[in-house]
N, C-alpha and C positions, 0 to 999 in steps of 0.2 A: 489573520493567522498568527498563532502564538508560537514562539520558539523557532528552532532550526528546522529546515526542510527534512523530511523523513528520507532516509536511505534504506529502503526495504526492498532490495531486489528480489529476495526470496522470503516468503512468509509461510512457514510450515505449520499446518493445523495439527494440534495434538489434543485428543480428547481429554478433558479435565478429570475424567473418572478412570483413566487407565494408567496405573502406577508404572507399568513396564515401559510404555511409550514415554511417559514423563521423565523417567530415569535416564533414558537415552537421548532425549531431545537436544540437550546441550552439546552433544558430540556431532551433530549433523551439519554444522556450518551455516545455518540459516541466519540471515540478517535479523529476522523477526520470528518469534514463536507465538502463534495464536493459540492460547489455551481456550478450547472450545467448550462452552456451556450449552450450545444450541443443538444442532442436528445430530451430532455424533454421540450425544448423551441422552439415554432414555429418560423420560419424564420422572420416573420414580427414583432415578439415581442422581438427579440434579441437586437435591439438598446435600447429599454426601460430597458431591463434587465441589459445591460452594464451601463446605466446611473445610475441605482439604486444599483450597485454592492458594492460601498463603504459602504453604509448604511447596506446592507445585510451582509457584512463581519463583521461589528461591532456587529450586532445582534446575528449571529450564534456562534460567538467566545466568548461571554460574560461569559460562564461557564467553559472555559478552553480548549475546543476542538481546535485542530489545524485546521485552515481554509485553504481550498484549492479550486481551481477553475478548472473545466474541460472546455477546449477551443475547438473551432471548427477547421476544416480543410476544404480547403487548406489555403495557406498563407494569402490571403486577409482577410478571416474570422478570422483566428488565430491571426493575428497581430492586428486586430480591438479589439478582445477579450483581448489581452495582454495590450493594452492601458488602459483598465478598470481594469484589474486584478492585475497589478503590484502595490501593496500597502504594506505599512509597516506591516500590520497585516496578510498578506497572507503568508503561510508557503510553499505552493507547487502549481504546475501547472500540471494537467493531460493533456498530449499532445496526442490527439487522432489521429488515423490513421497515425502513424509514417511510413514514407516510407523507409527512409535510414538514415545513419549517418549525411549526409549533412543537412537534414531537421531539425534534432535535434540541430545541431550546429547553424542553422539560428535562430531557436526559442531562444536558449540560448543567442546568441549575442544580440537579440532584448531585452530580459529580462535584460541583463547587461546594455544596453543603458538606459532603463527606470529606473532601480535601481539608476544608477549614476545621472540621471537628477532629481530624486525625493528624493535624500538624503538617500537612502537605501544602506547599505553596499553591494557591489557587491558580488554576490554568496549566498545571504541570501535565496532566493527563490529556492527551489529544483524542479526537474522535475521528473515525473513518465511517462515513455514511454509506450504507449498502442499499442501493436502489434495486428493488427486486419485484416490483409490480408495475403494470402499465400506468396506473394512476400516479405512482411516485415518479416514474420516468417523466411524465408531463409536468411535474413540479420540480424537476432536477435543479433548475436555476435558483429557485427560492431556497431549496434545501442547501445548495452549495454556499449560499450567502447567509444562512440562518444564524450562525454563531461563530465567533472568533476561534473557538476551540476546535472546529473542524479543520483537519489537515489533509484529508484525502477522500476520494470518491471511488466506489466500486459498483459496477453493474453486475448483479447476480444473474449470470447467463442462464443457468438451468431454471431458476425460479421465474424469471421474466418470460422465458420461452414457454413455460407451462402456462403462465397467465395469458399469453398471446396466442396459444394454440399452435405454436410453431416448433420445428425441430431445432435444437440448439447446435448449430454448426457455424463454420466460418462465414458462410454466405448470409445466413439469417441474422447473425449477431453483428455483422460488420458495421452497419449504419448506427444502431443504438450504441455500440461500444465507442465508435469514433465520436459520435455526438456527445457522449458523456465525458470523453476526454477533453473536448473543446470547452464544455461547461466548467470542468474542473480548472482548466488553465485560465479561463476568464475570471474565475474567482480566486486565483492564486493558490489553488490546491494541487496536490499530486494525484494524477490518474493512475490507478492500479488495475491490473487485469491483462487479458490477452485478447487479441483479435481472432477469436475462435474459441476452442476448448482444449484443455490438456487433461481431460478426464482419463485417457488411456496412458497412464504413466509408465507402462511397459515399453512403449515405443518412444525412447528418448530422442531419437533423431527427429521424429515428428514434433516432439515438445520443443526441441531446440529451434526448429524452423518457425514454429508459431511464435515463440518468445522473441526471436530476432526480428520477425516481421512486426511484432507489437512494439518493440523499441523504436522502429522506424516511424511508427504512427504516434510516438510521443509518450507511450506508457513507460513507467519507471520500475515496475516490479509486479509480481503476481504471487498468488497463494497456491499452495499445493498440499496434497494429502499424503504424499509418499516421500521419504527422505532421499530416494534416488534422484528425484527431480531437482533438489536444492542446488547442487553444483551446476546443473544446466542453466537454471535461472540466473544464478550469480554471474555466470559467464555471458549469457545472452544480454543481460541488462547492464553490462559494463562496457565502457568504451574499449575498443581494441588498442593494442600498442600502436598499430599503424594510424588509427584515428587520432590518438593522443599526439603522436609525432607530427602529423599533418596540422593539427590545431595549433601546436606550439609554433610551427613555422609560419602559419597564417597570421597569428597574433604578432609575432616578432616582425614580420615583413610589413604589416600594416602600421605598426608603431614607427618603424623606420621611415615609411613613406609619409606619415603624418608629420614627423619631425622635419622632413625635407619639403613639406608643403605640397605634396602630391595627393591626388585623389585616388581613384580606383587603380589597383595594381593587379598583377597576375602571379599566381603560385601554381606550379605544376601545370602551366598552360591554361589555367582557368581564372576568369576574372574574380577578383576579391573586392567586395564592397562592404558597407557597414553590416547588413544582415548576416553575411557570411562570417564576419569577424565576431559578431555577437554570439553566433551559434558556436564558433570555436571556443570563445571564452566560457560559455555555458558548459561545453563538453569538458573543458579542463577543470572547471569548478566541481563538476560531477565526479570526475576521476579523482580529484583530491579528497572529496568527501568519502568516497569508497575506500580509498587508501587509509584514511584516518580511522575507519571503523576498526581495522586490525583484527577482524574475525572472519 
């Protein structure tokens, strides 16, 4: 994995062919803006969206959000999108309908060629692999280890549910989503997504419940299509003040115990050992990274 871990609690999809949405995207408070060249853009409008991508990137990133681009599949469409998307201001590429490790490597190689040709340090632009078919799901581990440029994994719930002939809901998606999260962690990647679906963005309480549950399962952020969901995701995927306070006390108490030559200790009536301390340290590091974003 290249570079710093991604802190993308909220990832707001913005159609790359919609000037009105592009103009407002930087005001929404999302950690990441995904300029979409895929599903939200009709085929006949994609050339125009590519032509205007550099301007769109500049607009959506002006308030500090990390700018990313979701590209099409298969290769001819994907590579045409990459020609437009490999820009100095772009932080990541969402690679749709990943088939296998070879496909990931082909995309990465093309990104490297374009970075080199355009004076961008090779390896700057990260990849998020989107697993959206049953066949790709069975190759998730090889996909996760395919290339150092990969930083995150996403299970496309709606697409894989269609491929499997099942209804995309919390019950049906629980196992594949959790499994993909485990695959991501084993490869040192960030798992993105939710344990269920947030398609109904009008019910923000339900969105909050799903997102908070997803953080408990190890997910670190999710994508949304409506700006009203952004603050909910930012809050749900952030440690609470109480969690941060507890983590600080755990780390401090354990350091004091270590210095005194003690083993396991208790904080708030609960036993504290090494895994608990490491979890507290990870939470504090995550809290610091979120605070440093500043947007």
